[in-house]
KEDREN-678410 format. One record per residue: residue in one letter; z, x, y of N, C-alpha, C in turn. Coordinates in steps of 0.001 Angstrom, whole numbers, padded with zeros to 6 digits, always signed. Last residue first. Layout:
// residues N
AZXYZXYZXY;...
END
This chain:
// residues 324
K+012822+018371+019563+012398+017856+020871+013605+017591+021757;G+013049+019168+016911+013367+020122+017971+012929+019683+019350;L+012811+017350+014961+011572+018049+015338+011813+019075+016444;L+015356+016333+014920+014873+017017+013735+013628+017844+014030;T+015317+015020+017373+016192+016182+017196+015736+017023+016017;R+013594+012953+016728+013201+013918+017754+014050+015167+017683;H+015179+011650+014829+013884+012209+014445+013429+013257+015463;E+017331+010785+016348+017556+011735+015265+016260+012405+014853;L+016038+008974+018028+016700+010146+018604+016924+011219+017530;L+015191+007121+016071+014219+007809+016925+014826+009079+017510;L+017625+006215+015111+016741+006975+014215+015666+007728+014998;R+018462+004770+017299+019188+005996+016949+018356+006857+016004;L+016706+002660+017113+016656+003521+018293+017371+004839+018020;W+017593+001546+014714+016253+002135+014783+016089+003025+016014;Q+020160+000728+015480+019993+001652+014359+018631+002336+014400;S+019642-001100+017504+020277+000175+017854+020151+001190+016721;P+018515-003258+016010+017710-002487+016972+018328-001134+017308;K+020782-004135+014375+019634-003435+013788+018780-002679+014822;H+022814-005692+015312+022939-004246+015496+021708-003471+015034;N+022301-008302+014543+022236-007952+015972+022192-006447+016207;S+022546-009259+011995+021511-008256+012246+021372-007876+013715;D+024704-010950+011899+024385-010210+010692+023351-009117+010939;S+024823-012452+014129+025658-011256+014114+025363-010377+012900;K+023338-014705+013546+022684-013629+014289+023497-012335+014267;D+022994-016586+011011+024115-015825+011566+023533-014598+012255;Q+020368-017475+010752+021452-018448+010821+022682-017808+011448;R+017780-015963+012709+018795-015912+011670+019805-017032+011852;N+015986-015788+014744+015759-016853+013769+016744-016802+012599;P+016615-013558+016245+016696-014876+016894+016533-016042+015927;T+016094-011460+014245+017453-011903+014582+017507-013260+015285;I+013114-011348+014253+013955-011664+013095+015306-012240+013507;Y+011817-010849+016682+011142-011644+015657+012056-012090+014514;L+013297-009278+018502+012484-010405+018980+012017-011354+017890;H+014822-007376+017083+015326-007962+018322+014606-009244+018709;W+013319-006560+014861+014626-007193+014687+015034-007978+015929;S+011076-005560+016209+010930-006550+015140+012237-007304+014937;L+012111-003592+017854+011631-004835+018470+011446-005936+017422;A+012592-001681+015891+013711-002204+016685+013331-003533+017329;R+009981-001176+015084+010907-001810+014145+012123-002379+014878;Q+009004+000043+017431+008361-001167+016911+009281-001913+015953;I+010621+002290+017550+010725+001281+018608+010127-000039+018127;C+009688+003564+015273+011122+003259+015383+011357+002193+016452;A+007039+004014+015862+007359+002984+014870+008843+002631+014883;L+007080+006209+017507+006916+004900+018137+007227+003766+017161;E+007394+008314+015575+008388+008049+016613+008290+006616+017143;D+005223+008093+013883+006547+008340+013307+007658+008034+014308;S+003076+007944+015686+003550+006727+015025+004932+006910+014421;I+002672+010603+016203+003161+009742+017283+003750+008471+016690;R+001677+011242+013703+002930+011857+014143+003527+011096+015342;L-000703+009822+013695+000339+009475+012730+001685+010061+013141;T-002131+011181+015687-001783+009778+015875-000652+009366+014935;K-002458+013657+014435-001700+013577+015689-001244+012141+015940;D-004093+012857+012357-002766+013378+012045-001878+013341+013291;I-006393+012234+013709-005609+011122+013166-004218+011577+012715;E-007216+014828+014548-007005+013736+015509-006101+012651+014938;K-007441+016253+012136-006560+016733+013189-006218+015609+014167;M-009394+014842+010756-008038+014872+010216-007040+015325+011294;S-011414+012938+013072-011107+014137+012306-009669+014067+011798;G-012089+009411+012539-011845+010597+013349-011529+011781+012465;F-012635+007425+010799-012450+007043+012203-012188+008246+013110;R-012691+008450+008298-013942+007834+008760-013843+007409+010220;T-010134+009162+007731-010968+010185+008378-012340+009641+008766;W-008604+007395+006344-008829+007104+007768-009723+008122+008456;P-008233+008432+003803-009159+007304+003977-009501+007022+005436;E-006320+010551+004536-007690+010851+004091-008630+009652+004216;L-003721+009645+005166-004698+009859+006236-006138+010016+005745;Y-002193+009476+002840-002411+008276+003649-003586+008456+004598;Y-002362+012093+002005-002750+011038+001061-002973+009714+001792;P-001358+013666+004110-002800+013674+003814-003245+012545+002893;R+001546+013030+004025+000654+012628+005110-000823+012600+004719;F+003120+014113+002003+002494+012821+001778+001464+012446+002844;E+004147+016489+002953+003341+016529+001737+002553+015234+001546;E+005683+015581+005077+004511+016418+005344+003572+016448+004136;V+007697+014280+003631+006809+013500+004496+005529+014284+004780;M+008896+016519+002474+008255+015530+001614+007296+014660+002421;G+009933+017765+004729+008913+018448+003942+008168+017492+003025;L+011844+015889+005465+010718+016154+006358+009586+016863+005618;W+013659+015992+003200+012905+014795+003572+011674+015100+004420;E+015308+018025+002477+013964+018042+001894+013074+016938+002449;T+017764+017539+003533+017009+018642+004124+015570+018699+003601;E+018937+015636+001931+018292+015201+003169+017427+016288+003784;S+018167+016216-001553+019016+016389-000373+018225+016019+000878;S+016376+015471-003460+017760+015658-003896+018715+015901-002739;I+013795+012944-003359+014397+014206-002942+015854+014267-003395;L+012784+010471-003814+012106+011589-004473+012734+012932-004147;N+014040+008590-002310+014170+008470-003764+013559+009644-004517;D+013193+009048+000232+014537+009523-000129+014739+009500-001637;L+010924+007666+000661+010777+008959+000001+012119+009603-000315;A+011526+005529+002234+011630+005328+000790+011490+006641+000022;H+010817+006514+004722+012243+006411+004391+012447+006233+002896;W+008048+006241+004523+008636+007589+004625+010126+007548+004265;F+007852+003449+004570+007488+004184+003353+008078+005585+003372;V+008522+002951+007209+009414+002461+006158+009124+003199+004849;R+006250+004277+008369+007618+004676+008695+008620+004206+007634;T+003770+003259+007690+004238+004447+006981+005705+004757+007243;S+003048+001140+009296+003524+000856+007941+004171+002066+007278;F+001908+002119+011581+003327+001790+011633+003900+001512+010247;F-000821+002355+011248+000004+003505+010889+001500+003189+010904;P-002055+000062+012286-001802+000161+010844-000856+001285+010457;H-000804-001657+014981-001386-000373+014592-001052-000157+013122;S-001173-005121+014010-000649-004067+014866-001375-002767+014542;I-000247-008104+012961-001465-007394+013345-001041-006365+014376;S+002342-008065+010436+001821-008384+011767+000451-007736+011899;A+004867-008950+007983+003571-008421+008422+003244-008821+009859;D+007045-009764+006624+007287-008973+007835+005990-008463+008458;G+006044-011060+004341+006743-011839+005359+007040-011102+006645;W+004693-010195+002081+004085-009949+003381+004798-010673+004532;D+004878-009369-000824+005993-009668+000083+005599-009347+001529;F+002793-006667-002147+003203-008060-001983+004381-008152-001018;F+000261-004890-003742+001166-004914-002597+001507-006372-002297;V-000518-003102-006623-000452-004431-006024+000621-004407-004935;F-002637-000692-007911-001448-000946-007111-001554-002306-006441;K-003676-000485-011355-003961-000665-009932-002664-001000-009200;N-003168-000486-014064-003580+000778-013439-004030+000630-011986;E-002120-003086-014404-003390-002683-015034-004010-001492-014301;V-000194-002651-011694-000666-003711-012585-002041-003312-013115;I+002537-001481-010157+001339-001004-010856+000966-002063-011878;R+003731-002679-006999+003769-002643-008462+002450-002079-008989;I+005789-002824-004158+004575-002258-004755+004751-002254-006268;N+008187-003340-003055+007096-004268-002741+005737-003764-003222;N+009810-001274-003623+010116-002540-004293+009042-003594-004041;T+008986+000772-001927+008425+000733-003274+008812-000514-004060;H+008195-000623+001330+008953+000251+000439+008501-000015-000993;L+007077-001775+003916+006360-001141+002816+007244-000122+002087;D+007267-003826+005871+008385-003501+004979+007857-002819+003715;G+004964-004089+007416+006268-004277+008042+007452-003906+007183;H+002136-004095+007074+003021-004774+006137+004392-005056+006720;E-000444-004896+009106+000654-003938+008993+001762-004630+008213;I-003923-005146+009429-002703-005724+008891-001669-004605+008718;S-005082-003497+012431-005289-004120+011131-003974-004754+010683;A-006823-001958+015171-005717-002745+014630-006097-003319+013267;P-008463+001284+014912-008427-000159+015216-007217-000840+014585;I-007813+004370+016389-007688+003603+015147-007616+002116+015486;N-007942+005564+018938-008904+005946+017903-008860+005128+016614;S-006141+004637+020970-007423+005236+021347-008413+005441+020208;A-003591+003762+020676-004630+002731+020746-006033+003313+020853;M-002021+005985+020891-002228+005411+019568-003349+004388+019552;E-002002+006408+023673-002616+007389+022785-002936+006790+021427;D-000600+004163+024602-001987+004380+025017-002701+005347+024070;C+001888+004609+023400+001139+003382+023132-000331+003564+023469;M+002652+007010+024614+002366+006981+023176+001545+005748+022805;E+003210+006096+027173+002062+006986+026989+001659+007039+025514;L+005521+004703+026574+004356+003974+027088+003086+004805+026949;L+007158+006834+025812+006847+005769+024866+005613+004980+025300;I+007367+008272+028183+006754+008893+027009+006320+007829+026009;P+008759+006505+029859+007382+006913+030202+006641+007526+029015;L+011260+006255+028231+010358+005137+028518+008946+005584+028909;L+013176+008140+027796+011925+008272+027041+010895+007212+027396;S+015415+007389+029096+014661+008503+029681+013311+008702+028994;L+016437+005522+027368+015778+005048+028588+014974+006155+029267;I+017557+007245+025403+016456+006323+025079+015710+005907+026339;Q+019562+008559+026873+018506+009321+026199+017292+008436+025907;N+021163+006451+027682+020491+007268+028701+019343+008068+028089;T+022065+005618+025154+021271+004721+025991+020495+005505+027038;E+023599+007803+024374+022391+007461+023620+021472+006560+024431;E+025636+007599+026299+024804+008801+026232+023497+008509+025493;K+026745+005124+025671+026162+005328+026999+025227+006530+026985;S+025703+004172+022316+026657+004691+023290+025959+004861+024637;L+024258+001139+021013+024171+002539+021421+025303+002908+022370;G+024278-001602+020373+025156-000691+019651+025079+000773+020034;T+022662-003199+021865+023006-003694+020529+023837-002692+019729;L+021751-002237+024222+023048-002910+024252+023490-003421+022890;C+019182-001418+023820+020221-000395+023832+021620-001007+023776;M+017729-003709+024242+017994-003300+022864+019066-002225+022783;E+017542-003711+027026+018301-004778+026354+018648-004380+024922;E+015791-001588+027458+017180-001492+027931+018067-002520+027222;L+013426-002677+026232+014027-001420+025787+015498-001322+026201;Y+012062-004967+027062+013241-005122+026207+013936-003823+025819;Q+009833-004470+028735+010720-005592+029011+012054-005517+028270;N+008489-002237+027725+008861-002311+029142+009953-003343+029398;I+008094-003115+025093+008914-001932+025374+009399-001965+026810;E+006359-005264+025521+007686-005496+024945+008615-004317+025188;E+004070-003983+026506+004795-004942+027349+006212-005170+026840;K+003391-002510+024213+003691-001815+025463+004478-002723+026415;L+002803-004525+022410+003934-003631+022152+004363-002929+023434;I+000492-005510+023629+001682-006361+023538+002919-005512+023298;P-001270-003329+023333-000934-003837+024677+000322-004722+024684;M-001232-003022+020387-000627-002049+021290-000370-002565+022703;R-000339-006089+018657-001213-004969+018973-000651-004172+020146;R+000856-008176+017361+001705-007111+017898+000862-005864+018157;D+000775-011375+016529-000059-010408+017243+000851-009381+017902;P+001713-012686+013355+002073-012272+014718+001142-011199+015282;V-000383-015001+011774+000218-013677+011669+000510-013177+013091;G-001709-017480+011951-000350-017351+012446+000326-016012+012286;I-004316-017804+011408-003385-018427+010468-001931-018134+010808;Q-005495-016318+013449-005680-017768+013428-004691-018457+012496;L-004932-013709+012673-004288-014250+013870-004377-015771+013896;F-006647-013536+010480-005205-013433+010282-004436-013991+011480;K-009120-013689+011798-008732-014718+010833-007225-014707+010617;D-009093-011322+013285-009138-012622+013973-008706-013757+013047;V-009073-009360+011195-007958-009497+012132-007942-010866+012804;N-011010-008621+009436-010400-009940+009253-009240-010206+010205;G-011847-006025+009688-012759-007080+010136-012187-008475+010032;I-009741-004680+008432-009926-004555+009883-010812-005677+010424;Q-009419-004596+005710-009064-005839+006401-009224-005766+007919;S-009964-002106+004734-010827-003200+004288-010578-004490+005047;I-007839-000664+005787-009187-000448+006325-010098-001616+005961;Q-005745-001579+004121-005725-001823+005566-007114-001688+006176;L-006639-000583+001637-006448-002022+001844-006469-002358+003334;E-006515+002153+002137-007813+001533+001864-007737+000013+002043;A-003749+002426+002382-004618+002717+003534-005986+002077+003343;Y-003053+001866-000262-002627+000955+000795-003461+001170+002055;D-004078+004100-001527-004690+002797-001800-004290+001766-000756;G-002278+006004-000490-003706+006107-000211-004429+004791-000449;I+000086+005138-001578-000031+005104-000118-001487+005277+000306;A-000484+005469-004358-000182+004147-003800-000385+004120-002292;K-000746+008206-004720-001913+007347-004935-001710+005983-004289;Q+001894+008906-004199+000815+009433-003363-000448+008591-003491;W+003232+007610-006261+003543+007268-004872+002414+007714-003951;L+002155+008991-008439+001889+007563-008286+002162+007117-006850;K+003212+011507-008003+001764+011338-007963+001384+009867-007807;K+005979+011084-008369+005451+011415-007039+003945+011205-006947;D+007764+008859-009954+006550+009623-010213+005840+009877-008888;K+009995+007297-010099+010067+008550-009347+008883+009470-009643;Q+008834+003961-009785+009903+004833-010260+009911+006128-009441;L+007030+001975-009264+006571+003356-009110+007563+004358-009684;P+007171-000661-011791+007502-000047-010496+007024+001403-010440;Q+004534-002494-013422+005591-001488-013464+005899-000977-012064;G+003738-005955-014306+003478-004602-013852+004708-003730-013899;K+003865-009182-013163+004561-008211-014014+004318-006799-013485;F+002938-011254-011790+001935-010247-012148+002556-009088-012934;D+003501-014523-011962+004209-013273-012224+003187-012230-012668;K+001727-016337-009473+001883-015948-010868+002647-014638-010968;M+003187-018244-006897+002473-017038-007305+002754-016726-008769;L+003181-020427-004355+003435-020372-005791+002553-019271-006351;L+004696-020937-001154+003664-020358-002003+004139-020337-003438;W+005200-022674+001937+005506-022465+000523+004352-021734-000162;G+005109-023665+004524+005311-022238+004329+005706-021908+002904;E+004502-026251+005100+005888-025958+004739+006166-024453+004681;T+001780-025951+005691+002667-026654+006623+004123-026294+006370;E+000690-024714+003444+000707-023995+004713+001666-024631+005707;N+001445-024260+000392+001580-025383+001307+001771-024766+002683;I-000611-022773-002150+000265-022682-000982+000366-024052-000331;A-001101-021453-005473-001173-022525-004479-000266-022199-003306;L-001370-018985-006824-001890-020215-007415-002085-021292-006364;I-002069-015707-006191-001540-016916-005565-002187-018144-006195;D-001305-012752-007345-002138-013867-007781-001522-015177-007275;G-000927-010135-004850-000430-011049-005867-001358-012224-006121;T-003438-007518-004404-002384-008419-003947-002034-009408-005049;R-005569-006078-005311-004509-005338-004623-003361-006218-004143;E-007488-007677-006404-007002-006578-007241-005823-005844-006601;P-008259-009476-004426-007358-009921-005483-006779-008793-006329;C-009056-009567-001511-008858-008362-002334-007867-008668-003458;K-009486-012146-000524-010342-011052-000082-010214-009811-000962;R-007584-013794-001699-008997-014200-001722-009915-013020-001429;Y-005261-012459-001084-005647-012586-002488-007122-012966-002607;L-005255-012789+001666-005370-011443+001114-005796-011487-000350;E-004905-015565+001749-006111-014965+002321-006322-013557+001782;K-002383-015866+000562-003560-016486-000052-004840-015834+000451;S-000824-014467+002402-000871-014029+001004-002099-014600+000297;L-001216-016043+004697-001651-014647+004678-001792-014158+003243;A-000010-018450+003933-001442-018427+004237-001989-017001+004207;A+002663-017492+003576+001937-018181+002503+000432-018098+002728;E+003395-016372+006066+003292-015528+004869+002484-016190+003766;F+003805-018054+008170+002451-017519+008013+002281-016781+006687;K+006512-018521+008311+005664-019478+007603+004246-018973+007362;L+008515-017134+009551+007746-016424+008527+006727-017309+007818;V+009860-018804+011222+009234-017641+011838+008327-016902+010848;S+010990-020736+009476+009845-021080+010327+009129-019857+010885;G+011739-019224+006253+012062-019877+007507+010845-019992+008406;V+010077-019865+003080+010606-019003+004129+010950-019827+005356;A+009814-019929-000462+009845-020653+000811+010500-019747+001827;K+008136-019349-003470+008794-018762-002303+008680-019701-001118;F+008102-019187-006980+007980-020027-005788+008736-019341-004656;Y+006400-017671-009586+007438-017542-008568+007100-018444-007388;Y+006045-018196-013129+005535-018242-011765+006712-018091-010808;N+005469-017025-016446+006372-017291-015330+005595-017332-014018;D+003259-018826-018708+003765-017617-018054+004782-018017-017000;E+002923-021211-020280+002073-020034-020473+002677-018756-019904;N+004695-023199-019699+004279-023095-021097+003366-021897-021352;T+006834-021518-017286+005868-022536-017705+005521-022327-019179;P+009550-020958-015085+008937-020726-016399+007973-021862-016744;V+009911-019794-011970+009500-021042-012623+008859-020715-013971;R+012275-018584-009774+011425-018247-010908+011180-019515-011713;L+012383-018675-006200+012689-019293-007484+011753-018751-008558;L+013708-017896-003090+012813-017446-004149+013293-018015-005480;L+013873-018289+000314+014284-018890-000944+013253-018498-001994;T+014823-016676+003339+013970-016742+002156+014651-017464+001003;L+016625-016705+005446+015203-016513+005749+014297-016789+004561;D+019167-016868+004584+018803-017784+005670+017348-017631+006083;T+018565-016600+001019+019164-016149+002269+018807-017164+003347;E+018338-016284-002282+018509-017329-001282+019264-016748-000090;K+016643-015537-005275+017119-015065-003973+017264-016256-003042;I+016366-016863-007683+016334-015401-007676+016923-014856-006380;H+017203-019638-009526+017264-019066-008184+017322-017541-008295;K+015038-020924-012042+016164-020058-011689+016068-019568-010250;I+014398-023704-014019+014002-022973-012819+015219-022203-012301;N+014454-023730-017530+015186-023927-016282+014604-023077-015155;G+011569-024962-019368+012808-024227-019205+013412-024487-017846;Q+008568-025264-018196+009165-025216-019527+010411-024339-019459;V+006259-027073-016314+007525-026342-016309+008130-026420-017703;R+002818-026727-017222+004014-027542-017009+005254-026650-017021;L-000716-026739-016513+000539-026063-016832+001694-027024-016592;N-003292-027466-015633-002845-027792-016991-001636-026971-017443;V-003671-027145-013001-004258-026117-013871-003710-026253-015294;K-002345-029262-011924-003759-029110-011583-004459-028081-012459;D+000296-028846-012630-000475-029849-013381-001981-029723-013120;L+001152-027114-010679+000974-026617-012043+000101-027566-012858;E+001302-028896-008510+000352-027783-008474+000115-027206-009864;E+003330-030688-009386+001988-031174-009043+000953-030049-009082;V+005532-028993-009671+005010-029733-010833+003580-030194-010592;I+005830-028152-006992+005568-027186-008060+004929-027876-009259;W+006436-030620-005749+005226-029875-005375+004849-028870-006461;D+008863-031304-006942+007709-032208-007047+006410-031470-006767;I+010433-029129-006099+010155-029327-007527+008937-030231-007717;I+010490-029589-003309+009942-028353-003863+009537-028556-005320;R+011803-031997-003163+010408-031931-002715+009730-030675-003251;G+014341-031195-004049+013569-032165-004816+012103-032149-004451;Y+015108-029555-001929+014890-028961-003244+014071-029896-004134;Y+015383-031472+000127+014397-030385+000234+014073-029804-001141;N+017272-033480+000277+016132-033674-000628+015086-032555-000571;E+018370-032432+003449+018492-033404+002372+017174-033517+001595;Q+018281-028898+004172+017947-030293+004461+018079-031174+003223;S+018543-026302+003630+019803-027019+003843+019556-028511+004074;W+016066-025180+003561+016630-025614+002281+018038-026181+002408;P+015570-024450+006288+014927-025620+005689+015627-026116+004433;I+018397-023772+008367+017418-023287+007402+016862-024471+006626;T+020315-024426+010174+019026-025093+010328+017982-024577+009347;G+023660-024984+008886+022651-024306+009684+021345-025071+009663;K+025414-024617+005818+025349-025111+007181+024275-024337+007934;K+023980-025169+002627+024521-024267+003631+024446-024944+004985;K+024402-026252-000712+024022-026548+000666+024696-025553+001605;S+023034-025343-003882+024129-025362-002926+023610-025569-001525;M+021386-027451-006157+021242-026382-005170+022369-026473-004156;
END
């Protein structure tokens, strides 16, 4: 394994050897053994992903940086509570932040719009089913980003985030929205309870397995307003359109598929209003994700320092698109 400078765990002496020992030990518990070469699939300053061939099937090992260590425990807990919708977790090491997951194979969504619509509805059902488990998720280390905390972060860091790449004019536009953003926080907190929020819900993190949708890669998750998950998903809809002018119409077409399960918490009109607020406020939430939760833990912070400004600019573009 190549060594990198920095403080990422897999740069430590003998780290890779400890991983292999742990994998072998966990496989042995279920009468499996490594058969073939373990292959590096991904290695960044935040994630190490290995494919482990065994005498029966492939498994995937994942290690993450310290800020994401909760992912292993969260993945196991989700698998315990709703195995049909999440990856098959064989073992975790909660202290190290390691997980060993069976290759669930399956098929990607590709460009089948009906499958995408069904997927976002099933994801809403997953979120609803986990509302009662919020305290447990917080106990295992999932970040608490509920609306009162988000409101405090906006107050404290909005101006600072503008310095990551906005022009003076853009900065003035964003800062002028501060009272509106704080009011949005209050409005969003009024009718939908907090739940698990994936943080990176694009179609590469969704698979069709035995006619069911499996959601995985929970390293960006938090306990927050569940509707924030849709913003990244809306961007993924670019794969279903032929020009940018079609994007907003496609989002409108998809809204009811996500919202219908949530009608148990309010009328479609009420929750649709909340989702539309989320379309804007989620841009701020994602900017804060980079600014407070991701970039400070990067080996090379310059690699993502500019991300908050990109999301703030997307907010301005979205408001322009809506004629605001």
